C-alpha positions as CSV (number, residue, x, y, z in Angstrom):
1,M,0.0,0.0,0.0
2,T,2.9,2.3,0.7
3,E,4.4,1.7,-2.7
4,T,1.2,2.7,-4.4
5,A,0.9,5.8,-2.3
6,L,4.3,7.1,-3.1
7,P,3.9,7.1,-6.9
8,A,0.4,8.3,-6.6
9,P,1.1,11.9,-5.3
10,P,4.0,12.6,-7.7
11,D,2.0,11.3,-10.6
12,R,-0.9,13.6,-9.9
13,R,1.4,16.5,-9.3
14,L,3.2,15.9,-12.6
15,S,-0.1,15.9,-14.4
16,V,-1.3,19.1,-12.8
17,A,2.0,20.9,-13.3
18,P,2.0,20.8,-17.1
19,M,-1.8,21.4,-17.2
20,M,-1.5,24.6,-15.1
21,D,1.6,25.6,-17.1
22,W,-0.2,25.6,-20.5
23,R,-3.2,27.2,-18.9
24,E,-1.2,30.1,-17.5
25,T,0.5,30.5,-20.8
26,L,-2.9,30.7,-22.5
27,I,-4.1,33.4,-20.1
28,F,-0.8,35.3,-20.6
29,S,-1.2,35.1,-24.4
30,I,-4.9,36.3,-24.2
31,G,-4.1,39.0,-21.6
């Protein structure tokens, strides 16, 4: 259970990091 919990948080963060990055870039381009 601990092995699945470790890769779980980083995986989600990695997916959110690029998503927020491209979103911020879009807002900057529109602004």
